[in-house]
C-alpha positions in Angstrom: -20.3 33.8 8.7 -20.5 31.0 6.2 -17.4 30.2 4.1 -17.8 30.8 0.4 -17.9 27.6 -1.8 -14.9 27.0 -3.9 -16.2 23.7 -5.5 -19.8 22.7 -6.1 -20.7 19.1 -7.5 -24.4 18.7 -8.4 -26.2 15.6 -9.5 -23.0 14.2 -11.1 -23.4 11.1 -13.1 -20.5 9.3 -14.8 -20.6 6.2 -17.1 -18.0 4.4 -19.1 -18.7 2.8 -22.4 -20.9 4.1 -25.2 -23.8 2.3 -27.0 -26.8 0.7 -25.4 -25.3 -0.4 -22.1 -22.8 1.9 -20.7 -21.6 1.2 -17.1 -22.8 3.9 -14.7 -20.2 4.3 -11.9 -21.3 7.5 -10.3 -25.0 7.8 -9.6 -26.0 11.4 -9.3 -24.0 12.7 -6.3 -23.7 16.2 -4.9 -21.2 17.8 -2.6 -19.2 21.0 -2.0 -15.9 22.2 -0.9 -15.6 25.5 0.8 -12.6 27.8 0.7 -9.9 26.9 3.1 -11.5 23.5 4.0 -10.2 20.0 3.9 -12.8 17.4 2.9 -12.0 13.8 3.3 -13.5 11.4 0.7 -13.5 7.6 1.8 -14.6 4.2 0.5 -13.3 1.1 -0.9 -11.9 0.6 -4.4 -14.7 0.9 -6.9 -16.8 3.2 -4.6 -16.1 6.1 -7.1 -14.0 8.5 -5.1 -11.0 8.6 -7.6 -13.3 8.8 -10.6 -15.1 11.7 -9.1 -11.8 13.5 -8.3 -10.5 12.7 -11.9 -13.8 14.3 -13.2 -13.1 17.5 -11.2 -9.6 17.5 -12.6 -10.8 17.1 -16.2 -8.7 13.9 -16.6 -11.3 11.4 -17.5 -11.0 10.1 -21.1 -13.4 12.0 -23.3 -13.8 9.2 -25.9 -15.3 6.5 -23.7 -16.8 8.5 -20.9 -20.3 10.3 -20.5 -20.7 12.8 -17.7 -23.9 14.5 -16.7 -24.7 17.1 -14.1 -22.5 20.1 -13.0 -19.1 20.8 -11.6 -18.7 24.4 -10.6 -15.3 25.8 -9.7 -15.6 29.4 -8.4 -18.9 29.6 -10.3 -17.2 28.5 -13.6 -18.8 25.3 -15.1 -15.8 22.9 -15.7 -17.8 20.3 -17.8 -18.2 23.0 -20.6 -14.8 24.4 -20.4 -12.8 24.0 -23.8 -9.7 21.7 -23.3 -7.2 24.6 -23.8 -9.0 26.5 -21.0 -8.8 23.4 -18.7 -5.0 23.1 -19.3 -4.5 26.6 -18.0 -6.5 25.6 -14.9 -5.1 22.3 -14.2 -1.8 22.4 -12.3 -2.4 26.2 -11.8 -5.6 26.5 -9.8 -6.6 22.8 -9.4 -3.7 20.4 -8.7 -3.5 16.7 -8.1 -1.2 14.4 -6.0 -1.4 10.8 -7.4 -1.5 7.6 -5.4 1.7 6.1 -7.0 4.4 8.6 -7.6 6.6 6.2 -9.4 4.2 5.8 -12.3 3.0 9.5 -12.1 6.6 10.8 -12.4 8.4 10.5 -15.8 11.4 8.1 -15.2 13.4 9.6 -18.0 13.5 13.1 -16.6 15.1 14.3 -13.3 12.9 15.2 -10.5 13.8 18.9 -10.5 13.2 19.3 -14.3 9.6 18.0 -13.9 8.7 20.5 -11.3 10.6 23.3 -13.1 8.8 22.6 -16.3 5.3 23.4 -14.5 6.7 26.7 -13.2 7.9 27.8 -16.6 4.7 26.6 -18.3 2.1 28.4 -15.9 4.1 31.2 -14.4 6.5 32.0 -17.3 9.6 31.8 -15.2 13.1 31.6 -16.8 15.0 28.2 -16.6 17.3 29.8 -13.7 14.2 31.1 -12.0 12.3 28.0 -12.2 15.3 26.0 -10.9 15.7 28.4 -7.9 11.9 28.2 -7.0 12.0 24.4 -7.3 14.8 23.9 -4.9 12.9 26.2 -2.5 9.9 24.0 -2.9 11.9 21.0 -2.1 13.2 22.6 1.1 9.7 23.7 1.8 8.4 19.8 1.6 11.4 19.0 3.7 13.4 17.0 1.1 16.8 16.0 2.4 19.6 17.3 0.0 17.3 19.3 -2.2 20.0 20.3 -4.7 21.0 16.7 -5.1 17.3 15.6 -5.5 16.9 18.3 -8.1 19.3 16.3 -10.4 18.2 13.0 -9.2 15.8 10.6 -11.2 12.8 9.0 -9.7 14.3 5.6 -9.2 17.2 7.1 -7.3 15.2 8.3 -4.4 12.7 6.5 -1.9 9.0 6.3 -2.1 8.5 8.8 0.6 10.8 11.3 -1.1 8.9 10.7 -4.5 5.7 11.6 -2.8 7.2 14.8 -1.5 8.4 15.6 -5.0 4.8 15.1 -6.2 3.5 17.5 -3.5 6.2 20.1 -4.5 4.9 19.7 -8.1 1.3 20.1 -6.9 1.7 23.2 -4.8 4.3 24.9 -7.2 1.7 27.4 -8.6 -0.1 27.8 -5.2 -3.4 26.1 -6.5 -6.7 27.1 -4.9 -7.8 23.4 -4.8 -5.4 20.4 -4.0 -6.8 16.9 -4.8 -4.7 14.1 -2.7 -5.7 10.7 -4.3 -4.5 8.1 -1.7 -1.1 10.0 -1.3 0.1 7.8 1.6 -1.3 4.3 0.9 2.0 2.4 0.2 4.2 4.5 2.7 5.4 3.6 6.1 3.6 4.7 9.1 6.2 7.1 10.1 6.4 8.9 6.6 2.8 8.7 6.4 2.5 10.8 9.5 5.2 13.1 8.1 3.2 13.6 4.8 -0.1 14.2 6.6 1.4 16.8 9.0 3.2 18.4 5.9 0.0 18.6 3.9 -1.8 20.3 7.0 1.0 22.7 7.4 0.8 23.8 3.7 -3.0 24.0 3.8 -2.6 26.3 6.9 0.1 28.4 5.2 -1.7 28.9 1.8 -5.2 28.7 2.6 -5.8 26.3 -0.2 -8.7 23.7 -0.1 -8.1 20.1 -0.2 -10.0 16.9 -1.2 -8.2 14.1 0.5 -9.1 10.6 -0.7 -8.4 7.4 1.1 -10.0 4.1 2.2 -8.7 4.6 5.7 -11.1 6.5 7.8 -8.6 6.7 10.7 -6.0 8.4 8.5 -8.8 10.9 7.1 -9.8 11.8 10.7 -6.1 13.2 11.2 -6.5 15.8 8.4 -9.9 16.4 7.3 -12.5 18.9 8.7 -15.6 17.0 7.1 -15.9 13.5 5.7 -17.8 12.2 2.7 -18.3 8.3 2.7 -18.9 6.8 -0.9 -20.2 3.3 -1.7 -20.9 1.9 -5.1 -20.9 5.3 -6.8 -23.2 7.1 -4.1 -22.6 9.1 -1.1 -24.0 7.1 1.9 -22.9 9.6 4.6 -21.6 13.1 5.2 -20.6 15.0 8.3 -17.9 16.3 10.4 -15.2 14.2 11.6 -16.5 14.0 15.0 -20.1 13.2 13.7 -18.7 10.4 11.5 -16.5 8.8 14.2 -18.6 9.3 17.3 -21.8 8.7 15.8 -22.0 6.9 12.2 -25.3 6.5 10.9 -25.0 4.2 8.0 -24.0 0.4 8.3 -21.2 0.8 5.6 -19.7 3.6 7.7 -19.8 1.7 10.7 -18.2 -1.2 9.0 -15.5 0.8 7.6 -14.5 2.0 11.1 -14.4 -1.5 12.6 -12.8 -3.5 9.9 -9.2 -2.3 10.7 -7.1 -4.7 12.9 -7.3 -3.2 16.4 -4.2 -3.0 18.8 -6.2 -3.6 22.0 -7.2 -7.2 21.6 -6.3 -10.1 19.4 -9.0 -11.6 17.4 -8.9 -15.0 15.8 -10.6 -13.7 12.6 -10.8 -10.0 11.3 -14.4 -8.7 10.5 -14.9 -7.9 6.9 -17.1 -5.2 5.5 -19.8 -7.7 4.5 -19.9 -9.6 7.9 -20.1 -6.2 9.7 -22.8 -4.8 7.6 -25.1 -8.1 7.8 -24.3 -8.4 11.6 -23.0 -11.9 11.1 -19.5 -11.1 12.6 -19.1 -12.6 16.1 -15.7 -11.6 17.6 -13.7 -14.3 18.9 -10.7 -13.1 21.1 -7.5 -15.3 21.3 -6.8 -15.0 25.2 -3.2 -14.7 26.5 -3.5 -18.3 28.1 -4.3 -19.9 24.6 -1.4 -17.9 23.0 0.9 -19.2 25.8 -0.2 -22.8 25.3 0.3 -22.6 21.4 3.7 -21.0 21.9 4.8 -23.7 24.4 4.0 -26.4 21.6 5.8 -24.1 18.8 8.9 -23.3 20.7 9.8 -26.8 22.1 10.7 -28.1 18.5 13.9 -27.3 16.8 13.7 -24.2 14.5 12.8 -24.5 10.9 15.0 -21.5 9.9 18.0 -20.2 11.8 19.9 -17.2 10.8 23.4 -16.4 12.4 25.2 -13.1 12.0 23.9 -12.2 8.5 25.2 -9.3 6.5 24.4 -7.9 3.2 26.5 -4.9 2.1 26.3 -3.0 -1.2 29.5 -1.3 -2.5 28.9 2.0 -4.5 31.1 4.8 -5.9 34.3 2.8 -6.2 37.1 4.0 -8.3 40.8 4.0 -8.8 41.5 6.9 -6.5 38.2 6.4 -4.4 37.3 4.1 -1.7 33.8 2.4 -2.1 31.0 3.6 -0.1 29.5 0.7 2.0 25.7 0.5 2.6 25.0 -2.1 5.2 21.5 -3.1 4.2 21.5 -6.1 6.7 24.0 -5.6 9.5 24.8 -8.8 11.7 21.3 -10.0 12.0 20.5 -13.3 14.1 17.0 -15.0 14.7 15.1 -18.2 14.6 11.8 -19.1 12.9 9.9 -22.1 14.2 7.7 -24.4 12.3 4.0 -23.2 12.3 4.9 -19.7 13.4 4.4 -16.3 11.9 7.4 -14.1 12.5 6.5 -10.4 11.7 9.2 -8.2 10.4 8.5 -4.4 10.6 10.5 -1.1 9.8 10.6 1.8 7.8 11.7 1.8 4.1 15.5 1.2 3.8 15.6 -0.6 7.1 16.8 -3.9 5.3 13.6 -6.0 5.8 13.0 -6.7 2.0 16.9 -7.2 1.5 16.8 -9.7 4.3 13.9 -11.6 2.6 15.9 -11.7 -0.8 18.9 -13.1 1.2 16.7 -15.9 2.6 15.5 -16.8 -0.7 18.9 -16.8 -2.0 17.8 -14.2 -4.6 20.6 -11.9 -3.4 23.6 -13.7 -1.9 24.4 -12.5 1.6 27.9 -11.0 2.1 28.5 -12.8 5.4 26.9 -15.2 7.9 24.8 -18.5 8.0 21.4 -19.5 7.0 20.2 -22.8 8.2 17.1 -24.5 6.9 16.0 -27.6 8.7 19.7 -27.6 10.1 21.4 -27.6 6.7 23.5 -24.6 5.6 22.1 -23.1 2.5 25.5 -21.8 1.5 26.7 -25.5 0.8 23.8 -26.2 -1.7 24.5 -26.7 -5.4 22.2 -25.5 -8.2 19.9 -28.5 -8.3 19.6 -28.4 -4.6 18.8 -24.7 -4.7 16.1 -25.5 -7.3 14.5 -28.1 -5.1 14.5 -25.6 -2.2 12.6 -23.1 -4.1 9.6 -25.4 -3.8 9.9 -25.4 -0.1 10.6 -21.6 0.5 8.2 -19.4 -1.5 7.4 -15.8 -1.7 4.1 -13.8 -2.0 4.9 -10.5 -3.8 3.9 -7.0 -2.9 2.4 -6.1 -6.1 0.7 -9.1 -7.6 0.0 -7.2 -11.0 3.5 -6.7 -11.9 4.5 -10.4 -10.6 1.9 -11.9 -13.0 2.6 -12.2 -16.8 0.0 -10.1 -18.5 0.1 -12.5 -21.5 -0.8 -15.6 -19.5 -4.2 -16.6 -18.3 -4.5 -17.0 -14.6 -4.7 -20.8 -15.2 -1.3 -20.9 -17.2 0.4 -18.7 -14.6 -0.7 -21.0 -11.8 0.3 -24.3 -13.9 3.7 -22.7 -14.7 5.4 -23.4 -11.4 4.0 -26.8 -11.1 5.5 -27.7 -14.5 8.9 -26.5 -13.5 8.9 -28.4 -10.2 7.3 -31.5 -11.9 4.2 -31.5 -9.9 1.8 -33.9 -11.8 2.9 -35.2 -15.3 -0.6 -34.9 -16.6 -2.0 -31.5 -17.9 -5.4 -32.5 -17.1 -4.4 -33.3 -13.2 -2.7 -29.9 -13.0 -5.7 -28.1 -14.6 -8.0 -29.8 -12.0 -5.7 -28.9 -9.2 -5.4 -25.3 -10.2 -9.2 -25.0 -10.3 -9.2 -26.6 -6.9 -6.6 -24.0 -5.6 -8.7 -21.1 -7.2 -11.8 -22.2 -5.1 -9.6 -22.5 -2.1 -8.5 -18.9 -2.2 -12.1 -17.7 -2.7 -12.3 -17.5 -6.5 -14.3 -19.7 -8.8 -13.2 -21.7 -11.7 -14.2 -19.1 -14.2 -11.0 -17.2 -13.3 -9.0 -20.1 -14.8 -9.3 -18.5 -18.3 -9.0 -14.7 -17.3 -6.2 -12.5 -17.6 -4.6 -10.4 -14.9 -6.0 -7.0 -16.0 -9.6 -8.5 -15.8 -9.0 -8.9 -12.0 -9.3 -6.4 -9.0 -6.4 -5.9 -6.8 -7.7 -8.2 -4.2 -8.4 -10.9 -6.7 -4.9 -10.7 -8.2 -3.4 -11.0 -4.6 -5.5 -14.3 -4.2 -4.0 -15.5 -7.4 -0.6 -14.8 -6.1 -1.4 -16.8 -2.9 -2.8 -19.6 -5.0 0.3 -19.6 -7.0 2.5 -19.8 -3.7 0.6 -22.7 -2.2 0.5 -24.7 -5.5 3.9 -25.9 -4.5 3.0 -26.8 -1.1 5.8 -24.8 0.5 7.0 -25.0 4.3 8.2 -21.4 4.7 6.3 -18.5 2.9 7.7 -15.0 3.0 4.9 -12.4 2.6 6.6 -9.1 1.5 4.2 -6.3 1.9 1.5 -8.5 0.6 -1.5 -6.5 1.7 0.0 -3.0 1.8 -1.8 -1.7 -1.3 -5.3 -3.3 -0.5 -8.3 -1.8 0.9 -9.1 -2.4 4.6 -12.0 -4.7 3.7 -10.0 -6.7 0.9 -7.0 -6.6 3.4 -9.1 -8.3 6.1 -10.2 -11.2 3.7 -6.6 -11.8 2.5 -5.3 -11.8 6.1 -8.0 -14.2 7.2 -7.4 -16.4 4.1 -3.6 -16.5 5.0 -4.3 -17.7 8.5 -6.8 -20.3 7.3 -4.2 -21.7 4.9 -1.6 -21.7 7.6 -3.9 -23.9 9.7 -4.8 -26.2 6.7 -1.4 -26.6 5.3 1.0 -26.1 8.2 2.8 -23.2 6.7 5.2 -21.0 8.4 5.2 -17.2 7.6 7.8 -14.5 7.8 5.3 -11.5 7.4 6.9 -8.3 6.1 4.9 -5.0 6.5 5.1 -1.3 7.3 1.6 -1.6 8.9 2.1 -2.4 12.5 -1.7 -3.1 13.3 -1.6 -5.9 10.6 1.7 -7.3 11.8 0.3 -7.5 15.2 -2.8 -9.4 14.2 -0.6 -11.9 12.2 2.3 -12.5 14.4 3.5 -14.8 17.1 7.0 -13.0 17.5 7.8 -9.6 16.2 11.3 -8.4 14.9 11.8 -4.7 14.5 14.5 -3.4 12.1 16.2 -0.1 11.8 19.2 0.6 9.5 19.9 -3.0 8.9 20.1 -4.0 12.6 17.5 -5.7 14.8 16.1 -3.1 17.3 13.8 -5.5 19.2 12.7 -9.1 19.1 10.2 -11.0 21.0 6.6 -11.7 21.6 4.4 -9.4 19.5 1.8 -8.7 22.1 4.5 -7.8 24.6 6.2 -5.6 22.4 3.2 -3.5 21.5 2.1 -3.5 25.2 5.6 -2.2 26.3 8.1 -1.5 23.6 11.7 -1.1 25.2 13.3 0.9 22.3 12.5 4.4 21.4 12.3 3.5 17.7 9.7 0.7 18.1 7.6 3.4 20.4 7.9 5.8 17.5 6.5 3.3 15.0 3.6 2.3 17.3 2.8 6.1 18.0 2.7 6.9 14.4 -0.2 4.4 13.6 -3.5 6.4 12.8 -5.9 5.9 15.7 -8.8 8.1 14.8 -10.4 10.4 17.3 
C-alpha cells in the first residue's frame, strides 16, 4: 500500500530581487515527502537545498523574493496561507533545526526558557508545565544534567549540546514534518554519529517525516530512505539510497560521491567536483615507499618546534570558603614538529586541541611546561621578540568571516599585517604583492576591492590563507580551517594548502575533527582526549591499526556510506 503524501512541491520557482532582472535560484523543481519518510536533500552551497527548505517553512523574506509554483502540506497550499495562519503551523506541525545553533539560539535567554516559550505559545501550557516538559525533552535528547542546562545560556554549553537543545525545541510540539538543515556540519564525528542516531530514534518513535539537508552524501546515507540531489537550483537525480550509492546516473552525483578524501589509499591531490565531472582527474597515489623516503629526510633534521610537558589549567568557582575547580584543558603534553612536516591533531570538542594551538601561539599563556621554537624557549622572549615571532608562526582560523573585518576591503585586510610587520615600505609594492597573493590562492585581482560579505565561504577561506602567507611564516596552525566548507570547496582548499606547503616550505599543525581530512593532510597524527595525548605516530599506521580504544571509536564514527 502506497504511503500518503505529507508534502508536495510542484514546479517551484524562486527568484531574489525585484525589477527587470531578478536572480532565479530555483528552477521549477518538484518532489514529495511521504508520511513517516526521511528524504535526504544533498548538494553544494548554492545548489538551492536550503532555500527550498526555507520556502517550505515560510521563512523567506517576502519583500525581496518572488515564489511561483505550489507547496502543499496535507493538501493545504502553503504559498497562499496568511502569515498568522503560517505562524500557527510553523514550530507546531512544521519544525526546523538550523545549521548553526549558536546563531539560531538567543544568547540573552536561557536554553530552557527558549524551549518552554514554544510549548507555552503553541500548546498553551502553564510556566511550570512547560518547564517540566522541557526538562523531559532534554532527557529525551540525551542532554547531560538537563536541569542544569535548563538554566544555562547557549555560550555555557558545547556545540553538540546546543544542537541537542535545538532538536528538543524542534520536536517539542511533535511536528509532522521536521526540516534538519545541515544539523551536524560543524560537529565532531562522534557527536555527529550520536545526533544522527538520535534523529533516527525520534523519527521511529513519533512517525514524523523528515527532510535531512546536507552536502555529505555519506552522512545522508546513514539516515535517509530516499535521496534528492540538487545542482544550481535544479534536481538532477532522485532515488533510494541504494540506487544513488550503487548506481548513480548523473555526473554531478558521481562527483559528489568521489570528492571526499578516502581512508583506503593516500592521494597526492584530491579530486574536485569539476575535475571529476569533466573526467580530467587522474588519481596519483603516494606509495608507502615514497612516504618512507620523504619521512627519512624530514626526521633526520632537528625539530622546528618541541613541546615538553605542556599544561594549561583553568580555575573556576573559587571563593573564600570554596576550593577552585581545576579544568586541565592541556595536561602534560609532549611532542615534536619537524620542518616541512604536517602534524595532524584530532579529538572531540573539549579534548584540548584548540587550547593547545592558542598556547603555541602565545595567545593563552601555558600554566607549565616548555615550548621550544628553533631551540629557543618562548617563555624567555620579551614583547618585541614575541611580535617578531608572530610573523613566523601564523594561524588560519576556522571561521574566516568572523576573522575578517567587515568594514575593510579584501585588499586592505591583506595589507594590514604587512604594515604591522613592516613588509615593504611602499603602498604600491604592498598592493602589487596582495594582488599576486590573491592570484596565488585562486582568486583574481578584482577581489582586491570587494568586501567579505560579497564572497562565498570558500572564497573567504582563500582570503584567510592569503593573509597568512603574506607574512611568509615558517609554521602555520590550521584550526578547523575547512570544517564548515562543502566537500568540493574543501578539496580545493586542501589541495591549495599542500601546494603552498611545497612552494613556500611551510610546516603545518592541522587541527580538525574530520579524520578523513586529517589523514589526507598528515605525516604524523596526534590524537587528544581530555587534555592528554592518546596516540602519536605515523598517520597511515594509526588509521590502519589504532592501538587505543578512543582512536578506534573516532575512526569507526566516520560516515562511510553503504
